[in-house]
C-alpha positions, -999 to 999 in steps of 0.1 A, spaced: 633 -11 259 617 -40 274 586 -24 295 581 -55 318 618 -56 329 615 -20 340 581 -27 360 599 -55 376 632 -32 384 612 -7 398 587 -28 414 619 -43 431 630 -7 441 598 -2 459 594 -36 471 631 -32 488 619 3 504 591 -12 521 610 -43 537 633 -9 550 602 9 561 587 -23 581 624 -25 601 615 12 613 606 11 651 568 26 656 566 17 692 548 -14 687 563 -50 683 569 -57 648 595 -96 644 610 -75 611 624 -50 633 650 -79 645 646 -109 621 680 -98 598 703 -93 629 735 -112 625 736 -137 650 771 -157 656 758 -195 649 786 -216 658 812 -197 639 789 -189 613 766 -160 609 733 -164 604 698 -139 606 681 -141 637 649 -154 620 671 -186 611 684 -199 645 653 -184 667 613 -182 668 603 -148 672 569 -144 682 545 -115 696 526 -123 722 510 -86 724 514 -54 707 542 -39 733 566 -73 733 582 -97 713 598 -129 721 629 -144 709 634 -183 718 667 -197 702 662 -232 687 697 -238 710 692 -228 744 727 -219 747 726 -191 719 704 -171 740 737 -153 752 753 -152 715 714 -132 708 716 -111 735 752 -99 721 739 -94 691 709 -72 697 730 -51 722 756 -46 696 728 -43 664 700 -27 682 711 -11 712 680 11 716 655 -21 725 653 -31 760 659 -66 757 657 -91 792 671 -121 790 642 -148 808 663 -181 810 656 -199 778 643 -168 760 644 -132 752 621 -106 760 618 -70 743 597 -46 758 588 -15 732 582 18 755 563 44 737 579 66 714 595 103 724 586 131 701 625 131 695 627 98 688 594 102 665 611 128 649 640 111 641 626 82 628 607 103 602 641 117 593 653 79 589 623 71 567 628 105 543 664 91 538 652 57 531 628 73 503 652 99 488 676 66 482 647 51 466 642 75 443 677 80 437 675 42 428 645 48 403 660 74 388 692 55 380 668 26 369 653 52 343 688 65 330 696 28 326 665 27 302 668 58 285 710 49 277 693 15 258 667 34 240 695 56 228 717 28 221 688 12 198 677 18 159 650 39 162 639 71 146 637 100 169 600 98 170 600 66 179 625 75 207 610 105 219 573 82 225 594 55 239 606 83 267 576 98 272 564 65 283 594 56 303 586 89 321 554 85 330 563 50 344 589 64 364 566 93 378 539 63 393 566 50 407 581 81 424 544 88 433 540 53 451 574 61 467 559 95 484 525 80 494 539 52 512 568 77 529 538 100 536 518 70 554 549 61 575 556 97 586 518 95 596 521 64 609 551 75 633 541 106 642 509 90 657 510 95 699 
């Protein structure tokens, strides 16, 4: 077992969760919410942030300015398909997204989404642990040494799961703020 490899794998799982949490709308403008939306770019699918400038003029608005003005309609269509809950308004060569305050029902729904993402992340961490345990069992080490390595593995995994729980608590608290 390579401890650095384990830490990198667990770090990647936690980083992925952080990125997914950033995509959850908390009622404030955040470019990450729309940056990964696929848009038809002359027959090729591209991410929105690759074909346009996304800016935050204030806490309640996002402005999307496609580099090519003729793509405003394509961007609007992609936004309506992939993020229908957003309030998008076309303003000539740009698109304004207005973030309205979240209702309590929406907040509860987003909290459930965050909890699902956290559970998926925990499953991923457990799968990483299983993979490394299998590697330990296949190696030619004594049972005592194997137990010590597995204990160390479990401590590292426990830290990663604790981090996921902390992140989920923080996101839940953020979503429940009015």
